[in-house]
C-alpha positions as CSV (number, residue, x, y, z in Angstrom):
1,E,58.1,254.1,-54.6
2,T,58.8,256.2,-57.9
3,T,55.4,257.7,-59.8
4,A,56.6,258.1,-63.5
5,C,54.6,261.0,-65.2
6,V,53.8,260.1,-68.8
7,R,52.5,263.1,-70.8
8,L,50.2,261.4,-73.8
9,T,49.8,263.2,-76.9
10,M,47.1,262.6,-79.7
11,R,47.7,262.8,-83.4
12,L,45.7,264.5,-85.4
13,N,44.1,261.8,-87.9
14,A,41.3,260.9,-90.3
15,D,39.4,259.0,-87.2
16,L,39.8,262.0,-84.7
17,I,38.9,264.4,-87.3
18,A,35.7,261.8,-88.3
19,R,34.8,261.3,-84.6
20,S,34.8,265.2,-83.7
21,P,32.0,267.3,-83.1
22,A,31.4,269.5,-86.4
23,Y,28.7,272.0,-86.4
24,L,27.8,275.3,-87.6
25,N,28.8,278.0,-85.5
26,A,27.3,281.5,-84.3
27,L,28.3,283.1,-87.7
28,K,27.0,280.4,-89.3
29,D,30.0,279.1,-90.3
30,R,30.9,275.4,-90.7
31,E,33.1,274.6,-87.6
32,L,35.5,271.4,-86.7
33,D,36.2,271.5,-82.8
34,L,39.5,269.8,-82.3
35,R,39.8,271.4,-78.5
36,G,41.5,269.8,-75.9
37,N,42.8,266.9,-77.5
38,K,46.1,266.9,-76.5
39,I,47.3,267.3,-80.0
40,S,50.8,267.8,-80.6
41,A,51.1,268.9,-84.0
42,I,49.3,270.3,-86.5
43,E,49.0,267.5,-89.5
44,N,46.6,265.4,-91.7
45,L,44.2,268.0,-92.0
46,A,43.9,267.1,-95.7
47,A,41.5,264.8,-94.2
48,C,38.8,267.5,-93.4
49,Q,38.7,267.3,-97.5
50,N,38.4,271.5,-97.4
51,Q,34.5,271.4,-95.6
52,F,35.3,273.6,-92.7
53,D,35.4,277.7,-92.6
54,S,36.6,277.3,-89.1
55,I,39.1,274.8,-87.1
56,D,39.0,275.4,-83.2
57,L,42.0,273.5,-82.3
58,S,42.4,275.2,-78.8
59,D,43.6,274.2,-75.8
60,N,46.2,271.1,-77.1
61,E,49.7,271.1,-77.2
62,I,50.9,272.3,-80.3
63,R,54.3,274.1,-80.6
64,K,54.5,275.1,-84.0
65,L,52.0,276.7,-86.7
66,E,52.3,274.3,-90.1
67,C,50.2,273.0,-92.4
68,M,50.7,270.6,-95.4
69,A,47.3,270.5,-96.6
70,V,45.9,273.4,-98.5
71,L,42.6,274.7,-97.3
72,P,41.5,277.6,-99.2
73,R,37.6,277.4,-97.8
74,L,39.5,278.1,-94.0
75,K,38.5,281.3,-92.9
76,M,39.3,281.3,-89.0
77,L,41.6,279.2,-87.0
78,L,41.8,279.2,-83.3
79,L,45.1,278.2,-81.8
80,A,44.5,279.6,-78.2
81,H,46.2,277.7,-75.2
82,N,48.7,275.9,-77.2
83,R,52.4,276.0,-76.8
84,I,52.9,277.5,-80.1
85,S,56.6,279.7,-80.3
86,R,56.9,279.3,-83.9
87,L,55.0,280.2,-87.3
88,A,56.0,278.4,-90.5
89,E,56.7,280.1,-93.3
90,R,54.2,280.7,-96.4
91,L,51.4,279.7,-94.1
92,S,49.4,281.7,-96.3
93,E,49.8,279.3,-99.1
94,A,48.4,276.5,-97.0
95,F,45.3,278.9,-96.0
96,P,44.7,281.7,-98.7
97,G,41.0,282.3,-97.0
98,L,42.2,283.1,-93.4
99,E,40.9,286.2,-91.9
100,T,41.1,284.9,-88.3
101,L,44.0,283.5,-86.6
102,V,43.9,283.5,-82.8
103,L,46.9,283.0,-81.0
104,T,46.1,284.0,-77.3
105,D,48.2,282.3,-74.4
106,N,50.8,280.7,-76.3
107,S,54.7,280.8,-76.1
108,F,56.1,283.3,-78.2
109,A,58.9,285.0,-76.7
110,Q,58.6,288.4,-78.8
111,L,56.2,289.6,-81.4
112,S,58.8,289.4,-84.2
113,E,57.8,286.0,-84.3
114,L,54.6,286.8,-85.6
115,S,55.8,288.3,-88.5
116,P,55.0,286.6,-91.8
């Protein structure tokens, strides 16, 4: 008897965003909590309609930090405990107001990979 191991991943879509907790965090910023959803890629963030100051995508399966949506309101992006090994070029264009980016416990091989 063979048991297959299937890794299920979740797509980040408008439905998941609508069903996820949103609240005022300790800094009184509006935060969207997308932690622990097995999300494999950052996509469809335009569905947030630029309503959030902080988005928590910690504890997912994200491999590359990239975003096609422009979210000028976003100040904090939490991406700890993912599998990120690459950052997209021109990330600052997608998040022009970003002040805090947390990348603890990811898969960067060298610090040079964090250079803008």
